[in-house]
C-alpha positions as CSV (number, residue, x, y, z in Angstrom):
1,M,-87.9,-47.8,-77.5
2,L,-85.3,-48.5,-74.5
3,D,-82.1,-47.0,-75.3
4,S,-78.7,-48.5,-74.2
5,E,-78.6,-46.2,-70.6
6,A,-81.9,-48.0,-69.6
7,L,-80.9,-51.4,-69.6
8,P,-78.6,-51.3,-66.6
9,S,-81.4,-50.1,-64.1
10,I,-83.5,-53.0,-65.3
11,V,-80.6,-55.7,-64.8
12,E,-80.2,-53.8,-61.3
13,L,-83.9,-54.2,-60.4
14,L,-83.9,-57.7,-61.2
15,S,-80.4,-58.6,-59.7
16,D,-79.6,-56.4,-57.0
17,A,-80.6,-56.5,-53.4
18,K,-84.1,-54.9,-54.2
19,L,-84.8,-58.9,-54.4
20,S,-83.8,-61.1,-51.6
21,L,-81.1,-63.4,-52.2
22,S,-83.3,-66.5,-51.9
23,K,-86.0,-64.8,-53.8
24,R,-83.3,-64.5,-56.7
25,C,-82.2,-68.2,-56.3
26,L,-86.0,-69.5,-56.7
27,C,-86.5,-67.0,-59.7
28,G,-83.3,-68.1,-61.4
29,F,-84.2,-71.7,-61.0
30,L,-87.8,-71.4,-62.2
31,T,-86.6,-69.2,-65.3
32,A,-84.1,-71.8,-66.1
33,I,-86.6,-74.6,-66.0
34,F,-89.2,-72.4,-68.4
35,I,-86.3,-71.6,-70.6
36,G,-85.1,-75.3,-70.8
37,W,-88.8,-76.7,-71.3
38,C,-89.3,-74.5,-74.4
39,I,-86.3,-75.1,-76.2
40,A,-85.7,-78.9,-75.2
41,R,-87.9,-80.9,-77.5
42,P,-87.1,-78.3,-80.4
43,M,-83.2,-78.9,-79.6
44,I,-83.7,-82.9,-79.6
45,R,-85.4,-82.9,-82.9
46,W,-82.6,-80.6,-84.3
47,L,-80.1,-82.8,-83.1
48,S,-81.5,-85.9,-84.4
49,L,-82.2,-84.6,-87.7
50,H,-78.6,-83.5,-88.2
51,K,-77.5,-87.3,-86.9
52,I,-75.8,-85.8,-83.9
53,V,-76.2,-89.2,-82.4
54,Q,-74.5,-91.1,-79.7
55,V,-71.9,-93.4,-81.0
56,L,-71.8,-96.8,-79.3
57,R,-69.0,-99.2,-78.6
58,T,-69.0,-102.3,-80.4
59,R,-69.6,-105.8,-79.0
60,Q,-66.4,-106.5,-79.8
61,Q,-65.2,-103.7,-77.6
62,V,-68.2,-104.3,-74.6
63,R,-69.5,-107.8,-75.4
64,E,-72.9,-108.1,-73.3
65,L,-73.1,-104.4,-72.4
66,A,-73.5,-103.7,-76.4
67,V,-76.6,-105.8,-76.2
68,L,-78.1,-104.0,-73.0
69,H,-77.2,-100.8,-74.7
70,G,-78.4,-101.6,-78.2
71,S,-81.8,-99.6,-77.5
72,K,-79.5,-96.6,-77.3
73,E,-78.3,-96.5,-80.8
74,D,-79.3,-93.4,-82.8
75,T,-80.1,-91.6,-79.5
76,P,-79.2,-88.0,-80.0
77,T,-76.1,-86.4,-78.1
78,M,-74.6,-83.1,-77.2
79,G,-77.9,-82.3,-75.2
80,A,-76.0,-80.5,-72.8
81,I,-76.4,-77.1,-75.0
82,I,-80.0,-77.4,-73.4
83,I,-78.5,-76.9,-70.2
84,L,-76.3,-74.4,-71.1
85,I,-78.5,-72.2,-72.9
86,A,-81.3,-71.8,-70.3
87,S,-78.6,-72.0,-67.4
88,I,-76.5,-69.3,-68.6
89,A,-79.7,-67.0,-69.8
90,S,-81.2,-67.3,-66.3
91,T,-77.9,-66.5,-64.8
92,L,-77.6,-63.2,-67.0
93,I,-81.0,-62.3,-65.9
94,W,-80.9,-63.0,-62.2
95,A,-77.5,-62.8,-61.4
96,S,-75.1,-59.6,-60.8
97,L,-71.9,-60.5,-63.3
98,N,-69.4,-59.7,-60.7
99,D,-65.8,-61.3,-61.0
100,F,-67.1,-64.7,-59.5
101,I,-69.9,-65.3,-62.0
102,M,-67.3,-64.1,-64.9
103,V,-64.6,-66.4,-64.0
104,T,-66.9,-69.7,-63.1
105,L,-68.8,-69.2,-66.4
106,S,-65.4,-68.6,-68.5
107,V,-64.2,-71.9,-67.0
108,Y,-67.4,-73.6,-67.8
109,L,-67.4,-72.6,-71.4
110,A,-63.8,-73.5,-72.0
111,C,-64.5,-77.3,-70.2
112,T,-67.5,-77.4,-72.7
113,L,-65.8,-76.5,-75.6
114,V,-63.3,-79.4,-74.9
115,G,-66.0,-81.9,-74.7
116,A,-67.6,-80.5,-77.6
117,L,-64.6,-81.1,-79.4
118,D,-64.5,-84.8,-78.1
119,D,-68.2,-85.4,-79.3
120,L,-67.9,-83.7,-82.7
121,L,-64.8,-85.7,-83.6
122,K,-66.3,-89.1,-82.5
123,I,-69.6,-88.2,-84.6
124,S,-67.4,-87.4,-87.7
125,R,-65.1,-90.3,-87.5
126,I,-68.1,-92.7,-86.5
127,N,-66.3,-94.3,-83.6
128,T,-65.6,-93.9,-79.9
129,V,-62.2,-92.4,-80.2
130,G,-62.5,-88.4,-79.9
131,V,-59.7,-86.4,-78.2
132,R,-57.1,-88.4,-76.7
133,G,-56.8,-88.7,-72.7
134,W,-53.5,-86.8,-72.8
135,Q,-55.0,-84.2,-75.3
136,K,-57.7,-83.5,-72.9
137,L,-55.6,-82.9,-70.1
138,A,-53.2,-80.9,-72.0
139,L,-56.5,-78.6,-73.1
140,L,-57.6,-78.3,-69.4
141,A,-54.0,-77.6,-68.2
142,V,-54.1,-74.5,-71.0
143,I,-57.4,-73.6,-69.0
144,V,-55.8,-73.6,-65.5
145,F,-52.8,-71.7,-67.2
146,I,-54.7,-69.0,-68.5
147,L,-56.9,-69.0,-65.3
148,F,-54.0,-68.3,-63.2
149,S,-52.1,-66.0,-65.5
150,V,-55.5,-63.7,-65.6
151,V,-57.5,-63.8,-62.5
152,P,-54.6,-63.0,-60.0
153,H,-54.8,-59.5,-61.4
154,S,-58.3,-59.2,-59.8
155,S,-57.4,-58.8,-56.1
156,R,-60.7,-60.2,-54.6
157,I,-60.5,-63.5,-56.9
158,G,-56.9,-63.7,-57.2
159,N,-56.3,-63.8,-53.4
160,I,-59.0,-66.5,-52.9
161,L,-57.6,-68.6,-56.0
162,T,-53.9,-68.1,-54.8
163,H,-53.8,-67.6,-51.1
164,V,-53.7,-70.8,-48.8
165,N,-54.9,-70.0,-44.9
166,W,-52.5,-72.9,-43.6
167,R,-49.7,-71.2,-42.0
168,W,-47.3,-74.0,-42.1
169,F,-48.0,-74.0,-46.0
170,N,-46.9,-70.2,-46.2
171,A,-43.8,-70.4,-44.1
172,M,-42.7,-73.4,-46.2
173,F,-43.0,-71.9,-49.8
174,S,-42.4,-68.6,-51.1
175,R,-45.1,-66.6,-52.7
176,Q,-44.3,-67.9,-56.1
177,A,-43.8,-71.1,-55.3
178,A,-47.3,-71.6,-53.4
179,V,-48.9,-70.0,-56.5
180,I,-47.4,-72.9,-58.7
181,I,-48.6,-75.5,-56.4
182,V,-52.0,-74.2,-55.8
183,A,-52.4,-74.0,-59.4
184,I,-51.1,-77.8,-60.0
185,F,-53.7,-78.6,-57.3
186,C,-56.5,-76.7,-58.8
187,F,-55.5,-78.5,-62.5
188,F,-56.1,-81.8,-60.6
189,V,-59.3,-80.9,-59.2
190,I,-60.7,-79.5,-62.5
191,A,-59.3,-82.3,-64.4
192,G,-60.2,-85.0,-61.9
193,T,-63.7,-83.6,-61.5
194,S,-64.5,-83.6,-65.1
195,N,-63.0,-86.8,-66.2
196,A,-64.9,-88.2,-62.9
197,V,-68.2,-86.8,-64.5
198,N,-67.6,-88.1,-67.5
199,I,-66.9,-91.6,-66.7
200,T,-70.0,-91.6,-64.5
201,D,-72.3,-90.4,-67.5
202,G,-72.9,-94.0,-68.7
203,V,-76.2,-94.8,-67.6
204,D,-79.4,-92.9,-68.1
205,G,-79.9,-90.2,-65.6
206,L,-76.8,-91.2,-63.5
207,A,-74.6,-88.1,-63.7
208,I,-77.1,-85.5,-64.1
209,A,-78.8,-86.7,-60.8
210,N,-75.8,-86.5,-59.0
211,I,-74.6,-83.2,-60.5
212,M,-77.8,-81.5,-59.4
213,Q,-77.0,-82.7,-56.1
214,C,-73.7,-81.0,-56.0
215,L,-75.2,-78.1,-57.4
216,V,-77.6,-77.6,-54.4
217,F,-74.8,-78.3,-52.0
218,F,-72.5,-75.4,-53.1
219,M,-75.8,-73.3,-53.3
220,V,-76.3,-73.5,-49.9
221,I,-72.5,-73.0,-49.2
222,A,-72.3,-69.9,-51.3
223,F,-75.7,-68.4,-49.7
224,Y,-74.1,-68.7,-46.0
225,S,-70.6,-67.7,-47.1
226,C,-71.7,-64.3,-47.4
227,G,-74.3,-63.9,-44.7
228,P,-73.7,-62.5,-41.3
229,T,-73.6,-66.0,-39.8
230,A,-70.7,-66.8,-42.0
231,G,-67.9,-66.2,-39.2
232,R,-69.9,-68.6,-37.0
233,H,-69.2,-72.0,-39.0
234,P,-65.4,-72.7,-39.3
235,L,-65.7,-74.5,-42.2
236,I,-67.0,-71.9,-44.5
237,T,-65.2,-69.1,-45.5
238,R,-66.6,-65.8,-45.5
239,I,-66.4,-64.5,-49.4
240,A,-67.9,-61.3,-50.3
241,G,-69.8,-61.5,-53.4
242,A,-70.2,-65.0,-53.4
243,S,-73.8,-64.6,-53.3
244,E,-74.0,-64.3,-56.7
245,M,-72.8,-67.9,-57.1
246,A,-75.7,-69.3,-55.1
247,V,-77.9,-67.7,-57.8
248,M,-75.9,-69.2,-60.5
249,C,-76.0,-72.6,-59.0
250,A,-80.1,-72.5,-58.6
251,C,-80.0,-71.5,-62.3
252,F,-77.9,-74.4,-63.5
253,T,-79.6,-76.5,-61.2
254,G,-82.8,-75.5,-63.0
255,G,-81.3,-76.2,-66.4
256,C,-80.1,-79.5,-65.2
257,A,-83.6,-80.4,-63.6
258,V,-85.1,-80.0,-67.3
259,F,-82.5,-81.8,-69.0
260,A,-82.6,-84.6,-66.4
261,L,-86.4,-85.1,-67.7
262,F,-85.3,-86.1,-71.1
263,N,-82.3,-88.0,-69.7
264,A,-84.0,-90.6,-67.7
265,H,-84.3,-94.1,-68.5
266,P,-85.1,-94.5,-71.8
267,A,-83.0,-91.4,-72.3
268,S,-84.4,-89.3,-75.2
269,V,-81.0,-87.4,-75.2
270,F,-77.5,-87.6,-74.0
271,M,-75.4,-84.7,-72.7
272,G,-72.3,-86.0,-74.6
273,D,-69.0,-85.1,-73.3
274,M,-69.6,-81.5,-73.7
275,G,-71.8,-81.9,-70.8
276,S,-69.9,-84.4,-68.5
277,I,-66.6,-82.3,-69.1
278,G,-68.2,-78.6,-69.0
279,L,-70.4,-79.5,-65.8
280,G,-67.4,-81.3,-64.2
281,G,-65.3,-78.0,-64.8
282,L,-68.2,-76.0,-63.3
283,L,-68.4,-78.1,-60.0
284,A,-64.7,-78.0,-59.7
285,I,-64.2,-74.4,-60.1
286,V,-67.3,-73.5,-57.8
287,A,-65.7,-75.4,-55.0
288,I,-62.4,-73.9,-55.5
289,L,-63.8,-70.6,-55.4
290,L,-65.9,-71.1,-52.0
291,R,-62.6,-72.8,-51.0
292,Q,-64.6,-76.4,-50.7
293,H,-62.1,-78.6,-52.4
294,F,-62.3,-81.3,-50.2
295,S,-66.0,-81.3,-49.7
296,L,-66.4,-82.0,-53.3
297,L,-64.7,-85.5,-52.4
298,I,-68.1,-86.1,-49.9
299,V,-70.7,-84.7,-51.8
300,G,-69.5,-86.0,-55.1
301,I,-69.1,-89.6,-53.8
302,I,-70.6,-91.2,-56.6
303,F,-68.0,-89.6,-58.9
304,V,-65.4,-90.6,-56.6
305,V,-66.6,-94.3,-56.5
306,E,-67.1,-94.6,-60.3
307,V,-63.1,-93.3,-60.7
308,L,-61.8,-95.8,-57.9
309,S,-63.7,-98.8,-59.4
310,V,-61.8,-97.9,-62.9
311,I,-58.6,-97.7,-61.0
312,I,-58.8,-100.9,-59.2
313,Q,-59.7,-102.8,-62.4
314,M,-56.9,-101.4,-64.1
315,T,-54.4,-101.7,-61.2
316,S,-55.5,-105.5,-60.4
317,K,-55.8,-106.7,-64.5
318,K,-52.2,-105.1,-64.7
319,F,-50.5,-106.8,-61.5
320,F,-52.7,-109.7,-60.7
321,K,-54.2,-110.4,-64.2
322,K,-57.5,-110.6,-62.9
323,K,-60.9,-108.4,-63.0
324,I,-62.4,-107.3,-59.7
325,F,-65.7,-106.2,-61.6
326,L,-67.3,-107.7,-64.4
327,M,-66.8,-104.4,-66.2
328,S,-65.7,-101.1,-65.1
329,P,-67.0,-98.4,-64.0
330,I,-68.6,-100.0,-61.4
331,H,-72.3,-99.0,-63.0
332,H,-71.7,-101.3,-66.1
333,H,-70.7,-104.1,-63.3
334,F,-74.2,-103.6,-61.7
335,E,-75.7,-103.6,-65.2
336,L,-74.3,-107.0,-66.1
337,K,-75.1,-108.5,-62.6
338,G,-78.8,-107.7,-63.9
339,Y,-79.9,-104.7,-62.1
340,S,-81.9,-102.2,-64.1
341,E,-80.8,-98.8,-65.0
342,P,-83.5,-97.1,-62.8
343,K,-82.4,-99.3,-60.0
344,I,-78.8,-98.6,-60.2
345,V,-79.6,-94.5,-60.6
346,G,-82.0,-94.7,-57.4
347,A,-79.1,-96.8,-55.3
348,A,-76.6,-93.8,-56.2
349,F,-79.0,-91.0,-55.7
350,A,-80.0,-92.2,-52.4
351,I,-76.0,-92.6,-51.3
352,Q,-75.2,-89.2,-52.4
353,I,-78.3,-87.3,-50.8
354,F,-77.4,-88.8,-47.7
355,C,-73.8,-87.9,-48.1
356,V,-74.8,-84.2,-49.2
357,L,-77.3,-84.1,-46.1
358,A,-74.6,-85.3,-43.6
359,A,-71.8,-82.8,-45.2
360,L,-74.4,-79.9,-44.7
361,L,-75.0,-81.0,-41.2
362,V,-71.5,-81.1,-40.2
363,I,-70.5,-77.7,-42.0
364,L,-73.2,-75.7,-40.8
365,C,-73.9,-77.4,-37.4
366,L,-70.1,-77.2,-36.4
């Protein structure tokens, strides 16, 4: 029988340097797939049995789109619980739980709770009105406030989170003012990414396919940020301990891969807002800790386009009294133009994979 003193040695055997980083990434990816595959079907049945199903907008709200999405009625939602269980379980096995992992998972779980609250309110009220937009932003602001109140006490993470490498910025602002500005900026990164992923999650498989690509990108960046060649790449910050984030990204990629199989058209389950807001928050905090805030705009190009389409549509309707798109976000425009969901997802996937490869080429070869 194992006692408590034996457990650390087992964890070290699995997650220490005795196994190379690349092997731990691969093992984490495969473990998440295995766990996800084991729990996916029972979880989907449980969600369906307890009537945790997607609430669709009415024909009065979305007209023709309601007809196109009529077959999605009664499809289970909040399926992101599959990703959460598989990914976190695999991370706990294969990653060393340093400050980077603890902070990242904390932000992910906090954002997931915000999304879960939104889903549960929609289901209980049987309408599409859950947590109001300003309430979501307020909750995300609280998460960022707690993050900047607690994390700076950790010298390594605190320095990465609050320090800006631009000399002109440090010369212009005091230390306290700089931290406040960085905190506000991080709030916009987290809130913007979460809402962008949430907006994108309107076509079967669209959001999850592009989330996986972003995770793979950050896995590669984390892999190089702690290696001996990190100093050769000016666009990669050398960060001790960031290697564990590579393992974590691999684990979440595996969890998302299993979910994508069941979320592909026609979807057997939806991730819900708990998935889109939670995974959006995950991408944001990983980008922040790896100092790749602006890379997220490139590798997450589909999310950016989706948000821009909503902004353009709203601006045009307000000031010019006309619509640019048949419906926003833009994936609904293409649906109403007659394109099938698999074609929309395939086109978006191809565009984003080009951007991810281009970003990696520039970062690693510059």
